[in-house]
N, C-alpha and C positions, 0 to 999 in steps of 0.2 A: 285804262288804268293809269293813275298818276304816278309820278316818280316816287312819291312818298309811300304809296301802297305797294310799290314794286320791290321794296326792300325789306329784309328781315328786321323786325322791330328791335332786336337786340343790338343793332348797329348804331343806334342813337344813344346819346348820353342818358344816363339814368335820371338826371334832373329834369328832362323834358316832360312837361305835363301832357295830358291828353289834348290832342289838337295841335301839337307842335312836333314836327314842322307842319305848316298848313297844307292841306291837300291841293291848294292852288299853286304851290311851289313847283318849279320845274327842275330838271337835272341841272346841276351846276356846270357851266361851260363858259369859256372865253377868257379874255385878258382883263384883269382887274387890278386895282390899287388899294392898298391898306395902310393905315397909319400904325406903325410898329414902334416898339420900345428899344430895339437893339439892331445892330448890324454886325453879323447877319441876323435875320429874324429867327426867333425860337418858337417853340409851341406856345409859350406864354404870351406871345404877340398876337395870338389868334383865339384868345379866350372869348367866350360869349359875354354880352353885357351883364347877364345874370352872374357869371363867375367873377367879373371885375367889380360889379356893384350889386351885391346880393339883395339889397332892398329896393332897387329901382322898379321892380315889378309892382310894388305897392302903389305907384303913381300912374300906372298904365291900365288901359282897357282895350278890348278888341284886337285889331291888328298890331297896335303898338305893344300890347302885352305879349303877343306871339314873337315879336321882333326882339324883345328883351332876351330871349333864349337863343338868339342868333348872333352873328358877327357882322359888323358893318364893313362893306366894301364899296368901291367907287369904280364906275365904268371908264372914268378918265382921270388923269393926273390933276386937272384943275379942280375937280370935285373934292379930291382929298386935300388939296392945298387950301381951298376955300373953307373947308370944315376945320382944319387946323387953325386958320386965322380967326374963325368965328368963336372958337373956344380956347383961347391962349392959356388959361389957367390949367385946364385939364389936358390939353393936347399939344401945347406949345413946344414940348421937348420931343415930340414924336417925329419919326423919320417916315418918308414915303417909300413904300416898297411896291414893286410891280411883279405880277406873276400870272400864271395860267391856272385857272381852276378847271377841274375835270369832274365828270359825273361820279366817279368813285368817292369823291371827297364829300358830297352831300347834295343839297338842293338849294335853290335860290329863288328870290322874288324881288322885283322892283318895288321899293317901299319908300314911303314918305314923299314930301313935296320936292325935295332936291332931285332934279332929273338924272343925276349921276349915282344916286344912292341905291344900293342893293343890300338885302339881308341874305346871308348864307347860313344855313343850318348845317353844321359840320358833323359828319359821322365820327364815331370813336376812331381813334388812330388814323386820321386822314393824312397825317404827315404833310399838311398843306404848307408848313413853313419851309419845307425843302424845295418848294416850287416858286419861292419869292426871293427877290434880291432888292436891296435898297437902291433907289434911283437918285436921291438928292431932292432938294426942294425946288419948287417953281418960284422964280422971282417975280 
């Protein structure tokens, strides 16, 4: 049984469509980095792409469409720093936060070409922001 099937359906946000999170996702675990808006991080810093950019899904298909409903994280600080540098208009003012994700928060999957990029699909009321602290930027 996958981590997705293992959980009561009402723990996922109401806006998740059928097939999200994907059955291939595994329980969230490990140390990750996230580009956040404030120090300390708040729940608003962990919104899904769909919540931040409600029309983004219109440009996506397949796995990319599933990822729109998740939240991007990085397995190392360099991945977060590189993404911030790659998109200065959208992410230039973001801070890098580090934290530990745990299975009760949701499920995750390695996504896209960036070797450090993961998508996490967060459960309702995960309180993930309470497990992250800002680290500063990588020079």
